[in-house]
N, C-alpha and C positions, 0 to 999 in steps of 0.2 A: 416304471410308472411313478408319477409324482405322488407324494403323500398328500392326503387331504385333511385339512383342519376345519372343523366346524366352529365358528365363532358366533355365539348366541347372545343377543341383548347387549351388544357392544357398539353403540352409535359412533364413537370416535375412531374405532379401528386401531387404536394404540396397541391393544393386547396382541392381536395377530400380526402386527407390523413386521416383526423380525422373521416370522414364518414366511410371510409373503415375500420379503426381501431375499430370503434364502431359496426361493423357488418352489415353495409348497403351494398347492392349490388351496386357497382359503375361501370357504363359503361363509359369508358374513350375513347374518339374519338379524334385523332390528326393526322394531315398529316404525322408527323415524326414517329408515332408509328404504326398505324394500319388502317388509312383510312381518308377519307375526309368527313366532316360533310355534305357537299352538296350532297353526295351520300348515306347518312345514310338511310338504309331501315327501314320501320316501325317496331318498337319494340312492341310486343304483350303483354306488361305488363304495369301496371300503373307506371308513373314516378312521384316520390314524389317531386323532386327538380332538377333544372338545373343550373349548373355553366358554364358560357361561358366566354372565354378569347380569342376572335379572335385576330389575329396578328395586331400589332399597327403600322407597318412600314409605312403605307399610311396615318395614322391619327395623330400620336404623334406630339405635338407641338415642340418637340426637333428637328424634321426634317422638319420644316415648309419651309425652303429654298428649299427643294426638291419637295414640293407638285406639282408645275406646271409640272415637269418632270414625276412624278408618275401619274398624271392625263393623260398626253399624252401617256405614254407607257402602260397603262392599269392596273398598279398596284393598283390604287385606286378602279377601278371597281372590281378587284379580291378581295380586302379587303371588299368592300361593299357586294359582293356575299357571303362571309363567315359570315358576320354579319347577312345578311338576312337568311341564312340557320339556324343559331342559333335561330333567332326569329321565324322561321317556326317551329322549335321543340317546342318552347313555345306555339305557337298557336295550334299545333297538340295534345300535351300531357296535356295542361292546369294544370301544376304542382301546388302544394300548395304554392311554392315560386320559384322564378327564379331571376337570376342576370347576368348581362353582364358587364364585366370589360374592361377598356381601359385607358391608361394614358390621362392626360389633353391634349387636342388637338382639332381637328376638327370633331370628331365623333358626337359631340353635334349638328353639322349642320344638320345631318340626324335623330338623335334620340331625339333632344331637350335637355333641361337641365338634368343633372344627378340627381339621388335621393340622392347621397352621394358622397362627395369628401374626400379622406383621404391620409395620408402619412403613410408608414410602422411604423414610430416611434410612431404613435398614438396607435399602438397595440403591442408595446414591441420590435419591430425590430429597432435598432438604426441607421436608415438612412432615407433619404427623397426620394420620387418619387411620386409626386402628381398623384393620381389615381382616376378615376371616376367610379361610379357604377350606372347602370340603372336597373330597374326591380321592382319586388314586393317581398320584403323581410323585415325582421326585422333588424334594424341597429345594428351592433355588439357593445358591451360595450367596450369603450376605456380603455386602460391601458398604457398611454403615458410614453415614456422615451425620454431623450434628444438625438437628432441625433448626431452621431459621425462625426466630420469633419476630413476627411482624405486627403483633397486637397483643393486648393484655391476655386474650384467650389462648394465644399460641400461634398456630400456622395460618396461612392465607385462607385455608379452607374454612376455618371458623369465622374469619373476617367477612366472608362473602355475605352471610345472612340472607334474608329474603326467601321467597318461595317461587320465584319466576322459573320458567322452563330453562332459560339460559343458565341460571345459577345451579339448577339441578344437574344440567349437562356438565358444567365445569367441575362440580364436586365429584361426578362419577367417572371422569376420565382416568383410565388406567395409567399410573405413573410409568414412564418409559424405562427407568432403571429397573423396576420390578419386571416389566414386560420382557426386557432383554435377559435378565437373570433367569426368568421362568423358561424362556426359549432355550437357553443354554443347558438347563437342567433336564429339559423334556423335549429332546429333538424328535 
């Protein structure tokens, strides 16, 4: 029987890519693709691992100046509901391993300290974007490269600017070097 990976809130599909290529059955759930993790019906098969990348717009430290407005307009509550739904999947399926990703920010207020903090350049992608991981998983083996400076602020991620949906999508794509290292450490 093929192992099943549940990939939650991952529009790009980068994170489960190496599982899919290795023959795993990947169930990918995302608001922009095919559904809302909060409405995910019970899957009647064992889940081997869970990758969760809930939207960071209400949590990322880069948007701290907007937190009070996001708290007031319900965006933070919406974000917490998505995080809770991902964690509900962990509780229901009790996978061999699970991980929840979000950039450095205030999610630790609700989840406690992360198990791991990394930058994409730690795993071969030459840019920085400090990211936290919570869960029960084996830490990926690092293969660091120097980050490329493309602007005064640092990496291309900071250079993007703006609040468009496309910009948010580009910022949230899982770096492939990290995705591969995670797959190798958590088969």
